[in-house]
N, C-alpha and C positions, 0 to 999 in steps of 0.2 A: 504495499500500500503506500503510495506517495501522499504524502501530505502537501496541499498549495496553500500558497499565501504570497504575496506581493512585498516586496521590501518599502519601507516607509522613508522617503527621499528625506525627510525632516531629520533621522535618527541614524541614518546609513551612510556608509562609506565602501567604496569598491577599491578591492585590493587585486592590484596586478601583480601575481608572483613571477619572478625570474626570468623574465621575457628578454634574453641576452643572446648574444651572438653564439654563445658556447649551446644554446639550446636550439638554435633557429631551425633545424632540419625538421625536428618536431612541432616547433612553434609557427612555422608558415603556413602550414594548412588551417590555422586558427586567426591567424592575423585580423583577416578582414572582420569575422566576428567579434575580436576582441576590440578591433577599432571603433566597430559600431556600437559595443557597449559601453568604451568610454564616452564616446561623443554624446550616447543617451544619457549618461549617468551626470557628465557636464552640463548639458542642457536641464536637467533636473537637480542642478546646484547640491548633485551629492560629490563631496571631496573624495578624491581619487589617490591613492598611495601604489606607490611601486616599489617592489623589493629588488634587490641587486645580490645575489649569492656570490660571495669571493672570501677569499682567504689569504690572508696578508703574511702568514707566518706558520710552520708547523705548530708553534703553539695553540693555534686555534683549529686545527685539523679533527682533534679528538676523533670518535669514533667514524668520522667520514673517510677519513684518511685509511683507515684499516679497512673498511668495507669497499671502499672505490680503489685500492692500491694506488692512492694517491694522484690518481686521473682526477683532480679538482681543477675549480673554477681558482685560479689565481689573480688578485687585484694585481692591474696594471697592465693587463694583458687586451689585445682587441677580443677575445672570447668573454671575459667580464663584462665589458660593457654592454647596454641596452642595445638594443636591435635598433636599425637606424629610424625605422618606423614608428617606434616606442620611443625613442630620445627626445623626437620631434613633437611630442604630447606631454612629455614630462617636464615639470619644473624642478630644479635641484631641491627645493625644499619638502617636494614630493618622493623621494626617493629615500629607501629605509635599507643599509647595509645589512647583512645577516651571514652568519656561517655555518648556519645548520638547517634543517629542512624546515622548523619554526620560523615564521616570521616576528614571534613573541620572543623568543630566548634571545637573550643578551640585546636588544634594542628597547628604544622607548614607545614601542608602538602602542602597547596597552595605556600609557600614561598619555601621551595624544588623543588616543581615542577616549578615554575618560575625560580629559582637559575639553573636547569637543562634544561632552554628553552624546555620544555615540552609542547605539542601542544594537546595532546591526552590522554585519558585514557581509559583502558579496566577494566571493573569491573567483579569482579567473588566473590563467596562465599556465606555467608549467611546473613541474609535471603533474598531472592529476593525481598521481599514486605516490608523490615523495612530499613535496614541500608544499603543494595545494592541499592535498588530504591532512598533511600534519596541521596546517595553520588553519584549518577549518574547524578540526577536532579542538584544538588548543582553545581556539576562541569560543567554542561553545562552552568548553568546560569553565572558561573564565566568565561565562555568564552573557555573552552575546548571541544573538538570534543570528542565524547563518544560513546565508542564500550562497549555493553553489552553481556554478556555470555548466553546463552540460556540453555546449558548442564553445564556450572560449577557454575551454580547458584541454590540456593533450598531454599524452604520454608516449613511452615508444612503443607500445602494445594496446589495441583496440580490447583486447580481454581484459587487461590490466585497468584500463579508464572504464569499462562498463560496470567491473565487479568494484570499484571505489565508487561509483555513483551508488549503485545498490546498498552499498555498506552506509553511506551518507545518510542516502535518504532514509535507510530503516531506523535510524538512531542520533542524526546529528545536524543535517541540512536538508532546509526546502531546495529543490531543484528549480533552477531558472534558464533560460536561455537568452540570447542578444535581443530578442524580440520582446 
């Protein structure tokens, strides 16, 4: 059973997760839907935050270094930069750097959302199964109502994408699309 609800523009933000050159192969198919979502949110005066996953030194690799054999996104590289189409629509004060799957861990995201009196988040970007899902689940347990984009999120495998959508719809998030 999928619960239905629409985000409230007065208490909502859009989170655009890790739309970086490193992930461009999987991100390109959802780029138009994501840009549509960003434009829609901006027209509705919904604030938009962009995350940028990057590692600055071995001290911040944590388990990701082990899990991914140090094939990580290193700060200062072209791969760590936002994709050009996303960079065009993201202002510097909207970009949050992170070094793990969650946009909440070791960032000021929660404090910023609380200061803005945000009650809801819409999650979009890549990867559905890792950073987007972890951020969505963490937002839920931190007390935010979560909306998860079905067509402005992507991952490396459609079955993993669909499994994540089913899991989130079951216990964590309302599913939405760019329309």
